Backbone bond lengths (Angstrom), bond angles and torsions (degrees), N, CA, C in turn:
res aa  C-N    CA-C-N  psi(-1)  N-CA   C-N-CA  omega(-1)  CA-C   N-CA-C  phi
1 X - - - 1.466 - - 1.516 109.07 -
2 X 1.321 116.04 132.41 1.455 120.27 -178.60 1.527 110.10 -124.42
3 X 1.325 114.44 161.66 1.451 119.78 -176.50 1.512 113.65 -78.01
4 X 1.325 116.18 -46.45 1.450 120.30 -170.04 1.523 110.44 -136.68
5 X 1.330 115.30 149.96 1.458 119.53 173.22 1.521 110.84 -74.35
6 X 1.331 116.92 -32.26 1.453 121.72 178.95 1.530 108.97 -128.72
7 X 1.343 117.92 145.53 1.467 119.69 177.88 1.524 111.67 -61.05
8 X 1.302 116.53 144.17 1.459 120.75 173.28 1.531 109.12 -72.49
9 X 1.327 117.53 150.28 1.471 119.73 -179.18 1.526 111.67 -70.98
10 X 1.322 116.01 148.14 1.472 120.25 175.12 1.528 109.64 -146.09
11 X 1.334 116.24 36.05 1.459 121.17 -176.90 1.525 110.17 -88.63
12 X 1.300 116.43 72.13 1.456 122.49 177.38 1.527 108.12 -99.01
13 X 1.324 116.38 143.40 1.464 120.85 -179.06 1.525 110.58 -57.39
14 X 1.336 116.48 127.64 1.456 121.09 -176.51 1.510 113.76 -58.76
15 X 1.319 117.36 -32.04 1.471 119.46 -176.62 1.522 111.74 -66.57
16 X 1.318 116.56 -18.95 1.463 120.75 179.80 1.527 112.92 -93.06
17 X 1.332 117.82 2.22 1.464 120.51 -175.01 1.526 111.67 -115.93
18 X 1.339 115.30 147.69 1.454 120.97 176.00 1.535 109.24 -78.33
19 X 1.363 118.08 161.15 1.474 120.14 -173.39 1.523 114.69 -61.72
20 X 1.340 117.69 -43.93 1.456 117.38 -174.68 1.511 114.22 -163.98
21 X 1.337 114.96 151.38 1.469 122.62 173.88 1.515 107.88 -129.71
22 X 1.340 115.79 157.31 1.456 122.09 175.50 1.518 107.71 -133.49
23 X 1.348 116.23 144.28 1.463 118.10 176.69 1.518 110.77 -148.57
24 X 1.328 114.40 162.36 1.456 122.32 176.67 1.508 109.22 -140.51
25 X 1.322 116.40 170.39 1.469 124.12 -177.19 1.518 105.90 -129.68
26 X 1.342 118.50 117.58 1.464 120.03 -169.17 1.522 113.32 -133.68
27 X 1.327 113.97 157.05 1.458 122.57 173.90 1.528 107.85 -136.34
28 X 1.334 116.43 102.38 1.471 121.91 175.25 1.527 113.19 52.44
29 X 1.308 116.85 49.52 1.471 120.90 -176.67 1.533 110.79 -96.97
30 X 1.330 116.32 68.90 1.459 120.09 -176.33 1.523 112.52 -73.03
31 X 1.336 118.40 -17.99 1.466 120.89 179.40 1.526 111.42 -88.88
32 X 1.338 115.97 -50.84 1.459 119.60 -172.76 1.528 113.97 -86.39
33 X 1.330 117.68 -29.68 1.465 117.63 -175.62 1.533 113.05 -61.80
34 X 1.335 120.32 -43.11 1.470 118.39 177.28 1.530 112.59 -58.53
35 X 1.338 117.39 -35.33 1.467 120.92 177.18 1.525 109.71 -67.76
36 X 1.326 116.06 -46.25 1.472 121.29 178.97 1.531 110.08 -57.81
37 X 1.326 116.00 -47.75 1.460 119.95 -177.19 1.527 111.26 -64.23
38 X 1.315 117.36 -44.72 1.467 120.66 179.57 1.522 110.72 -61.11
39 X 1.342 115.95 -41.22 1.464 120.24 -178.20 1.523 111.41 -64.36
40 X 1.325 116.70 -52.76 1.466 119.05 -174.17 1.525 113.11 -77.40
41 X 1.320 116.39 -17.43 1.473 118.97 174.83 1.524 111.90 -68.14
42 X 1.326 117.57 -15.54 1.461 121.28 173.78 1.525 111.52 -67.96
43 X 1.341 116.23 -27.78 1.458 121.15 -170.05 1.527 114.06 -114.76
44 X 1.332 117.04 -17.39 1.465 121.50 -176.95 1.524 109.93 -128.59
45 X 1.317 116.31 142.74 1.460 120.47 171.90 1.526 108.73 -68.65
46 X 1.328 115.83 154.81 1.464 120.68 -176.60 1.526 111.98 -57.28
47 X 1.325 117.71 -36.42 1.463 120.42 -178.29 1.523 112.29 -70.73
48 X 1.332 117.61 -10.05 1.458 121.74 -179.94 1.529 112.40 -106.52
49 X 1.333 116.71 10.54 1.464 123.07 179.19 1.527 108.60 -109.29
50 X 1.338 116.55 127.53 1.468 121.36 -174.62 1.528 110.72 -127.62
51 X 1.323 114.85 144.57 1.461 121.69 179.98 1.518 109.18 -128.57
52 X 1.327 116.72 122.42 1.462 121.34 169.22 1.522 106.60 -92.08
53 X 1.320 116.49 109.96 1.471 122.36 -172.26 1.524 109.50 -100.00
54 X 1.341 115.21 114.25 1.458 122.53 -173.42 1.524 110.92 -99.76
55 X 1.337 116.59 109.98 1.463 122.68 172.40 1.529 113.56 48.80
56 X 1.314 116.97 49.27 1.460 119.55 -179.76 1.521 110.80 -66.47
57 X 1.351 116.13 146.11 1.459 117.75 171.38 1.527 108.80 -73.86
58 X 1.321 116.07 171.11 1.466 120.09 -172.00 1.525 112.19 -61.32
59 X 1.332 116.65 -41.36 1.461 120.56 -178.29 1.531 111.46 -63.96
60 X 1.335 116.22 -46.79 1.460 118.94 -178.24 1.523 110.66 -71.69
61 X 1.320 117.52 -34.41 1.465 119.99 177.12 1.531 110.46 -63.51
62 X 1.330 116.83 -39.91 1.474 119.86 176.42 1.521 110.83 -61.69
63 X 1.331 116.10 -40.09 1.466 120.95 177.54 1.526 110.45 -61.25
64 X 1.335 116.46 -45.31 1.459 120.20 179.58 1.525 111.10 -64.92
65 X 1.312 116.64 -43.22 1.465 119.97 -179.35 1.523 111.06 -63.28
66 X 1.328 116.83 -34.92 1.459 120.48 176.52 1.526 109.78 -65.05
67 X 1.328 117.02 -39.86 1.457 120.65 177.42 1.515 112.19 -63.65
68 X 1.328 116.20 -40.89 1.463 120.40 177.23 1.526 110.30 -65.21
69 X 1.328 115.96 -43.70 1.468 120.92 179.09 1.525 111.27 -58.54
70 X 1.333 116.27 -37.61 1.463 121.43 179.81 1.532 112.64 -87.33
71 X 1.325 115.46 9.23 1.477 123.10 175.04 1.534 112.48 57.88
72 X 1.351 115.04 45.46 1.459 120.42 176.82 1.530 111.91 -93.66
73 X 1.339 116.71 -23.10 1.458 122.54 -179.33 1.527 108.39 -170.05
74 X 1.333 115.63 173.76 1.461 122.62 174.65 1.523 108.97 -107.01
75 X 1.337 117.13 144.77 1.458 120.48 -178.72 1.521 110.49 -127.75
76 X 1.336 115.65 137.43 1.452 122.62 174.73 1.522 108.03 -126.21
77 X 1.349 119.13 113.61 1.467 120.12 177.98 1.529 110.95 -70.27
78 X 1.337 116.16 138.94 1.458 122.54 172.77 1.527 107.66 -131.35
79 X 1.325 116.62 156.39 1.466 118.58 -170.54 1.521 112.09 -135.15
80 X 1.320 114.99 134.24 1.455 123.78 172.08 1.517 105.58 -160.81
81 X 1.318 118.07 133.05 1.463 120.67 -174.09 1.519 113.15 -69.13
82 X 1.333 118.44 -20.50 1.457 121.22 -177.84 1.519 111.25 -78.99
83 X 1.346 116.15 146.44 1.459 120.08 171.69 1.518 109.51 -62.14
84 X 1.333 115.03 -48.02 1.459 120.15 179.28 1.522 109.17 -130.22
85 X 1.320 115.41 130.28 1.451 122.64 170.42 1.517 105.38 -145.28
86 X 1.317 116.37 92.04 1.461 121.53 -169.37 1.515 112.34 -62.60
87 X 1.331 117.55 -37.76 1.463 120.15 179.87 1.523 110.70 -64.49
88 X 1.315 116.34 -44.61 1.471 120.91 178.31 1.527 110.40 -62.96
89 X 1.327 117.40 -44.78 1.465 121.23 178.59 1.526 110.44 -61.19
90 X 1.328 116.38 -44.03 1.460 121.17 179.48 1.524 110.70 -60.85
91 X 1.315 117.52 -39.95 1.456 121.26 177.33 1.526 111.08 -63.66
92 X 1.328 116.22 -43.84 1.468 119.92 178.68 1.526 111.05 -60.07
93 X 1.323 115.77 -46.97 1.462 120.51 -177.91 1.525 110.71 -63.33
94 X 1.322 117.28 -45.21 1.463 120.64 -178.89 1.520 111.62 -63.38
95 X 1.317 116.86 -42.70 1.468 119.82 -179.28 1.525 111.37 -69.83
96 X 1.334 116.53 -41.17 1.463 118.73 -177.94 1.527 110.57 -70.57
97 X 1.318 117.08 -33.41 1.461 120.44 175.24 1.520 109.93 -60.25
98 X 1.331 117.16 -44.09 1.471 120.89 177.07 1.528 110.76 -61.19
99 X 1.325 116.44 -43.74 1.464 120.09 -179.78 1.520 111.34 -60.45
100 X 1.326 117.13 -45.00 1.459 120.28 -179.02 1.526 111.86 -65.34
101 X 1.332 117.20 -32.10 1.462 119.51 179.85 1.525 112.91 -67.62
102 X 1.319 117.32 -11.17 1.460 119.22 173.12 1.530 110.63 -74.26
103 X 1.342 116.69 -16.57 1.466 121.30 -177.21 1.516 113.75 -122.05
104 X 1.351 117.35 -11.38 1.467 120.91 -174.26 1.531 110.97 -131.86
105 X 1.334 115.18 149.92 1.466 121.07 176.93 1.521 111.42 -75.27
106 X 1.333 116.80 -34.36 1.458 121.34 177.14 1.514 109.84 -134.45
107 X 1.328 115.48 152.94 1.462 121.71 175.85 1.520 108.23 -132.76
108 X 1.327 115.97 132.50 1.465 122.32 174.71 1.518 108.64 -112.52
109 X 1.323 116.32 127.26 1.463 120.93 171.72 1.517 108.34 -115.55
110 X 1.327 117.19 136.02 1.463 120.28 168.58 1.519 109.44 -142.43
111 X 1.332 115.63 152.28 1.459 119.43 166.65 1.525 107.82 -64.21
112 X 1.316 116.11 162.36 1.454 120.19 -172.29 1.528 112.77 -69.36
113 X 1.333 117.08 -17.58 1.470 120.46 178.41 1.525 112.15 -103.50
114 X 1.339 116.85 21.83 1.457 122.42 179.79 1.527 110.41 -120.42
115 X 1.321 116.70 120.85 1.458 121.91 -176.57 1.525 109.29 -120.80
116 X 1.336 115.64 122.05 1.464 121.80 -178.80 1.521 109.78 -101.44
117 X 1.333 115.85 140.25 1.462 120.98 172.64 1.518 108.17 -150.82
118 X 1.316 117.22 165.32 1.460 120.90 178.73 1.524 109.84 -93.32
119 X 1.317 115.62 142.79 1.460 121.28 178.05 1.527 108.99 -57.30
120 X 1.331 117.79 127.69 1.474 120.11 -179.18 1.520 114.20 -58.38
121 X 1.336 117.40 -21.07 1.455 120.48 -179.62 1.539 112.60 -93.86
122 X 1.330 116.88 1.93 1.455 120.13 178.80 1.527 110.11 -82.53
123 X 1.324 116.08 178.19 1.469 120.51 -179.99 1.518 112.34 -77.29
124 X 1.346 116.75 -9.08 1.457 120.10 -174.71 1.528 110.95 -88.54
125 X 1.322 116.43 135.59 1.461 120.95 178.93 1.528 111.06 -72.92
126 X 1.329 116.50 -31.30 1.457 121.41 -177.13 1.524 107.95 -168.50
127 X 1.335 116.16 174.12 1.461 119.17 175.79 1.525 110.79 -63.82
128 X 1.317 118.42 -32.73 1.465 121.89 176.26 1.529 110.31 -61.19
129 X 1.313 116.42 -44.34 1.461 121.09 177.35 1.524 110.01 -60.21
130 X 1.340 116.22 -37.98 1.466 120.00 -179.16 1.527 111.34 -65.91
131 X 1.342 117.82 -53.23 1.461 117.60 -174.03 1.525 112.30 -72.10
132 X 1.333 117.85 -25.20 1.460 119.29 177.32 1.526 111.93 -71.90
133 X 1.328 116.81 -15.69 1.469 121.64 178.59 1.528 111.57 -118.60
134 X 1.316 116.05 25.83 1.462 121.73 -174.57 1.523 110.61 -69.63
135 X 1.340 116.16 133.00 1.466 120.71 -174.77 1.524 113.24 -124.20
136 X 1.329 118.69 10.73 1.464 121.73 -176.73 1.530 110.38 -115.08
137 X 1.335 115.79 168.01 1.465 119.80 170.47 1.528 109.91 -71.79
138 X 1.316 114.69 -40.03 1.463 121.87 175.30 1.524 107.79 -155.92
139 X 1.305 116.97 162.66 1.461 120.78 176.37 1.524 108.47 -142.36
140 X 1.330 115.24 149.76 1.458 122.26 -175.15 1.523 109.08 -103.19
141 X 1.326 115.87 127.64 1.464 121.23 178.09 1.525 109.35 -81.23
142 X 1.321 116.63 160.43 1.465 121.81 176.50 1.530 108.13 -100.31
143 X 1.342 116.10 118.16 1.456 119.78 -166.90 1.516 116.27 -105.11
144 X 1.324 114.85 137.98 1.469 122.23 178.99 1.529 109.85 -133.30
145 X 1.322 116.25 142.76 1.458 121.86 166.78 1.527 108.41 -86.36
146 X 1.323 117.94 133.54 1.465 119.72 163.08 1.517 106.43 -83.46
147 X 1.335 116.90 124.32 1.464 119.95 -170.41 1.525 110.98 -114.50
148 X 1.329 114.28 155.66 1.465 119.62 -179.52 1.524 110.05 -137.36
149 X 1.314 114.65 154.60 1.464 122.22 176.10 1.529 107.47 -83.63
150 X 1.350 118.56 114.91 1.468 120.00 -175.71 1.524 113.66 -69.21
151 X 1.334 117.20 -11.70 1.460 120.33 -177.60 1.529 113.22 -103.92
152 X 1.324 118.13 -26.04 1.464 120.11 -171.75 1.524 115.17 -118.39
153 X 1.310 117.89 -28.03 1.462 118.71 -175.71 1.523 111.47 -70.60
154 X 1.318 118.37 139.07 1.462 120.97 176.26 1.523 109.83 -69.24
155 X 1.335 117.96 162.94 1.464 120.64 178.35 1.528 110.93 -57.57
156 X 1.319 115.61 143.01 1.458 120.59 178.74 1.524 109.74 -73.11
157 X 1.317 117.10 140.20 1.461 122.61 173.47 1.521 106.51 -103.25
158 X 1.318 117.00 106.90 1.463 121.08 -173.94 1.525 112.72 -71.83
159 X 1.311 116.90 -6.81 1.467 120.48 177.02 1.534 111.52 -89.90
160 X 1.335 116.40 -4.09 1.460 120.19 179.96 1.526 109.74 -116.72
161 X 1.328 116.65 167.96 1.453 121.88 179.53 1.533 109.78 -61.19
162 X 1.325 116.29 126.84 1.464 120.79 -178.55 1.519 111.27 -67.00
163 X 1.333 116.80 -40.02 1.470 119.97 -177.61 1.521 112.69 -73.30
164 X 1.317 117.70 -5.99 1.457 120.62 173.07 1.525 111.13 -95.37
165 X 1.350 116.73 -4.07 1.457 121.71 179.75 1.531 112.73 -114.39
166 X 1.326 116.33 -24.16 1.458 121.57 177.82 1.524 108.86 -118.53
167 X 1.324 117.16 137.06 1.463 120.91 -169.08 1.521 114.38 -107.88
168 X 1.357 117.76 -8.43 1.459 119.77 -173.85 1.530 111.59 -125.27
169 X 1.328 115.15 150.85 1.455 120.63 173.70 1.516 109.53 -139.31
170 X 1.335 115.51 162.81 1.460 121.29 -175.21 1.521 109.36 -134.77
171 X 1.327 115.80 118.94 1.462 119.18 176.69 1.524 109.79 -69.77
172 X 1.346 116.11 136.44 1.458 121.38 179.78 1.527 108.39 -137.79
173 X 1.335 118.53 107.53 1.468 120.07 -179.00 1.524 113.04 -58.20
174 X 1.345 117.91 -20.84 1.459 121.26 176.48 1.531 111.06 -65.04
175 X 1.338 116.29 -22.29 1.463 121.26 178.07 1.527 112.71 -90.25
176 X 1.326 117.77 1.02 1.464 120.74 174.27 1.529 107.07 -76.50
177 X 1.326 116.02 93.54 1.464 121.14 -168.38 1.537 111.13 -118.82
178 X 1.330 117.93 145.14 1.472 122.40 178.65 1.527 111.12 -82.24
179 X 1.311 116.66 79.03 1.463 120.93 -167.98 1.530 114.71 -97.92
180 X 1.330 117.77 -12.54 1.462 119.80 174.68 1.529 107.54 -115.22
181 X 1.316 116.17 134.62 1.458 121.12 -174.50 1.520 110.70 -141.52
182 X 1.331 115.08 153.00 1.464 120.75 171.03 1.526 110.87 -120.63
183 X 1.331 117.01 -5.59 1.461 123.35 175.16 1.521 108.30 -126.11
184 X 1.324 114.83 157.08 1.457 117.75 -178.90 1.526 110.78 -65.06
185 X 1.330 115.64 133.81 1.460 121.19 177.31 1.525 110.23 -115.99
186 X 1.310 114.82 151.24 1.457 121.70 169.50 1.520 106.35 -106.00
187 X 1.333 115.93 97.60 1.459 120.17 -177.89 1.522 111.32 -69.46
188 X 1.319 115.28 144.29 1.460 121.33 166.30 1.523 108.24 -87.29
189 X 1.321 116.91 165.20 1.461 120.69 -174.63 1.527 112.16 -52.77
190 X 1.324 115.25 132.46 1.446 121.75 -179.80 1.515 114.30 89.01
191 X 1.345 116.39 -6.94 1.465 121.95 -179.12 1.532 112.20 59.27
192 X 1.336 116.78 26.01 1.459 120.61 177.75 1.531 111.21 -81.09
193 X 1.328 115.65 -26.70 1.455 121.67 179.87 1.524 108.67 -144.50
194 X 1.335 115.92 169.19 1.454 120.25 174.42 1.518 109.32 -123.45
195 X 1.298 115.26 160.13 1.450 120.18 179.43 1.529 111.75 -80.83
196 X 1.333 116.68 -33.50 1.455 118.87 -164.04 1.522 115.75 -117.58
197 X 1.331 118.91 -12.20 1.460 119.41 -176.73 1.524 110.68 -129.88
198 X 1.311 115.03 155.61 1.462 120.37 171.71 1.521 108.08 -135.46
199 X 1.295 115.52 155.46 1.457 120.47 179.96 1.506 110.26 -153.81
200 X 1.320 117.75 171.44 1.460 120.76 -176.58 1.517 112.67 -73.78
201 X 1.334 115.35 152.84 1.464 120.77 167.45 1.517 106.63 -78.07
202 X 1.324 116.46 116.60 1.462 121.91 -177.62 1.525 109.38 -94.03
203 X 1.319 116.68 102.09 1.461 120.02 179.30 1.520 112.41 -64.57
204 X 1.317 116.83 -18.17 1.466 120.58 178.82 1.526 112.34 -85.32
205 X 1.339 117.20 -7.57 1.467 121.70 177.15 1.523 108.55 -103.78
206 X 1.318 116.91 112.20 1.460 122.24 -176.07 1.525 109.55 -106.89
207 X 1.326 115.89 134.49 1.462 121.29 173.75 1.528 108.34 -115.67
208 X 1.331 115.89 127.82 1.465 121.28 172.60 1.528 108.38 -106.66
209 X 1.334 114.96 126.01 1.460 122.59 -179.74 1.529 108.55 -101.40
210 X 1.333 116.68 131.13 1.464 121.06 -169.50 1.528 115.05 -98.36
211 X 1.321 117.70 4.69 1.465 119.62 -172.69 1.531 112.81 -60.13
212 X 1.325 118.14 -27.04 1.464 120.85 -174.72 1.532 113.45 -107.60
213 X 1.331 118.02 21.57 1.467 118.88 -174.68 1.527 113.41 -77.92
214 X 1.331 117.65 -22.54 1.467 119.21 -177.16 1.524 108.74 -160.32
215 X 1.329 117.04 118.25 1.459 119.55 -174.52 1.522 112.12 -63.46
216 X 1.340 117.69 -50.77 1.466 120.38 -175.23 1.520 111.42 -60.34
217 X 1.327 116.93 -40.22 1.461 121.11 179.84 1.526 110.67 -62.12
218 X 1.333 116.47 -47.02 1.464 120.37 -177.14 1.524 111.03 -71.46
219 X 1.326 117.69 -40.09 1.465 120.18 -179.18 1.532 110.42 -63.30
220 X 1.328 116.55 -42.90 1.470 120.32 178.41 1.522 109.98 -64.91
221 X 1.314 116.76 -42.04 1.461 121.86 179.84 1.533 110.75 -61.17
222 X 1.332 116.89 -46.72 1.457 120.70 -179.74 1.522 111.93 -67.18
223 X 1.327 116.86 -33.73 1.461 120.89 -176.09 1.528 112.59 -69.89
224 X 1.321 117.69 -17.59 1.459 120.73 178.18 1.526 111.84 -73.79
225 X 1.327 115.89 -16.72 1.463 120.40 178.89 1.527 108.94 -92.67
226 X 1.313 116.42 145.00 1.460 120.11 -179.21 1.523 110.02 -112.04
227 X 1.307 115.45 142.17 1.460 120.55 -180.00 1.527 110.80 -61.66
228 X 1.340 116.58 -30.44 1.463 120.22 -179.38 1.529 111.28 -59.99
229 X 1.332 117.16 -30.62 1.462 120.98 -179.11 1.527 112.34 -98.61
230 X 1.322 116.46 11.98 1.461 120.75 179.15 1.521 108.59 -90.45
231 X 1.307 117.07 144.00 1.460 120.64 175.73 1.531 108.88 -64.02
232 X 1.334 117.51 118.57 1.462 120.88 -175.55 1.527 111.92 -62.19
233 X 1.334 116.83 -32.11 1.463 120.00 179.15 1.534 110.92 -66.78
234 X 1.327 116.48 -30.42 1.463 120.78 177.79 1.526 110.50 -63.76
235 X 1.324 115.64 -47.34 1.470 120.37 -178.97 1.520 110.21 -63.93
236 X 1.323 116.22 -42.85 1.467 121.25 -179.69 1.525 110.83 -61.35
237 X 1.351 116.15 -40.10 1.466 121.00 -177.39 1.522 112.48 -84.38
238 X 1.346 117.39 -12.92 1.458 120.83 -179.59 1.510 114.24 80.13
239 X 1.360 117.37 21.90 1.456 120.70 179.84 1.529 110.59 -83.05
240 X 1.324 116.34 131.74 1.480 122.60 173.56 1.521 112.82 55.37
241 X 1.332 117.13 28.27 1.463 118.69 -176.44 1.520 112.36 -71.83
242 X 1.359 117.80 -13.06 1.464 119.39 176.11 1.525 111.01 -65.40
243 X 1.357 116.86 -16.76 1.457 121.10 -179.43 1.528 113.45 -94.17
244 X 1.306 116.57 -3.13 1.462 120.16 179.25 1.523 111.35 -68.47
245 X 1.344 117.81 144.63 1.468 118.46 168.39 1.517 108.64 -64.27
246 X 1.331 117.04 144.27 1.460 118.50 -176.17 1.512 112.49 -166.23
247 X 1.320 115.18 -170.50 1.454 122.61 -176.85 1.531 110.46 -63.39
248 X 1.314 116.54 129.78 1.461 121.03 -175.00 1.525 111.99 -64.47
249 X 1.320 117.36 -38.88 1.466 119.68 -178.55 1.526 111.90 -69.53
250 X 1.331 116.68 -37.65 1.460 120.46 177.70 1.527 110.65 -64.97
251 X 1.318 116.18 -39.69 1.462 119.59 179.35 1.529 110.71 -69.20
252 X 1.322 116.84 -38.72 1.469 119.48 176.78 1.527 110.81 -62.26
253 X 1.312 116.38 -38.86 1.460 120.75 178.88 1.524 110.95 -63.22
254 X 1.321 116.83 -37.63 1.467 120.94 177.93 1.524 110.45 -65.40
255 X 1.332 116.52 -43.76 1.464 120.75 177.70 1.523 111.13 -61.90
256 X 1.339 116.08 -45.13 1.462 120.11 -177.30 1.528 111.09 -65.30
257 X 1.324 116.75 -39.85 1.472 119.97 179.31 1.522 110.71 -61.91
258 X 1.339 116.72 -41.82 1.465 120.14 178.34 1.527 110.48 -64.50
259 X 1.327 116.37 -40.72 1.465 120.77 -179.51 1.530 110.78 -63.77
260 X 1.317 116.88 -44.97 1.470 120.91 -176.88 1.526 111.78 -68.14
261 X 1.307 117.55 -28.86 1.465 121.15 177.53 1.532 111.90 -79.00
262 X 1.316 116.32 -18.11 1.463 120.45 -174.48 1.515 112.98 -73.51
263 X 1.331 114.05 172.75 1.464 120.15 175.29 1.518 108.58 -136.64
264 X 1.303 116.18 172.05 1.459 120.63 -174.24 1.533 111.04 -62.84
265 X 1.318 116.22 135.48 1.460 120.83 174.39 1.522 108.33 -66.78
266 X 1.338 119.22 127.82 1.468 120.61 -179.54 1.523 112.16 -58.71
267 X 1.304 114.88 147.06 1.459 121.24 -178.25 1.526 111.73 -54.99
268 X 1.312 117.51 -34.66 1.470 120.69 -176.59 1.529 113.04 -65.34
269 X 1.342 117.25 -19.14 1.467 120.88 179.09 1.524 113.46 -95.74
270 X 1.335 116.93 -10.33 1.463 119.63 -178.55 1.526 109.29 -67.24
271 X 1.321 115.40 127.16 1.466 120.46 179.93 1.504 114.07 90.05
272 X 1.351 118.04 -6.15 1.466 119.92 177.89 1.507 110.53 -64.31
273 X 1.338 116.61 -39.12 1.468 120.54 175.17 1.525 108.54 -152.55
């Protein structure tokens, strides 16, 4: 399912637009959102950081409102009764990306557990340097899971560097996603591909995915969601089913398989996040 038969226009004079914006789409992400915000605040001013907040509970909404009050980011509430509805989320992201392109030369979208940075050995000083010199319609990041042993690794401390606590990562071409754009895109579900644009795979743009950093953290997080409030079409289609509450042993097996397939994180990435 797609939003439009033809892309919406976004031909605004560059001199009237700021260099870049970043945004995410979240639902009660009290663990990952502070990490996401800290990471992208290195590269974007607070006024250029946007959050689409989906059905937050009262506690997390208060946290977000406090952040807005302290001018750390901008927040836009969005509503859908389902925990997950990938088509609806994809529509929100595609439309909001178009809206931001009326004010920005580039737009970066990531899920809240996806952190982009430039390879320290590349020509780019930082991700800010990259997007300020962006020359494509879109570009594809190179994606890796940071993986953990569900049986042996100690609990993750989210206040410390993740790459100093986890030693392995796993390349996944499914995470090679077109997440930075300078033209309007019509994303397909999951934002893994677009309908209307293509761009190069940028080996200098690295994405670390945090879903596998700590089994207990993720299992508890997933267990707070109920299947009754899940979009039934999502389950039928197999979208985002890794986030469903489920059998603990099956989930541990998934974590362990990812860990065993992984390899050592290169020294140059240690301490990046």
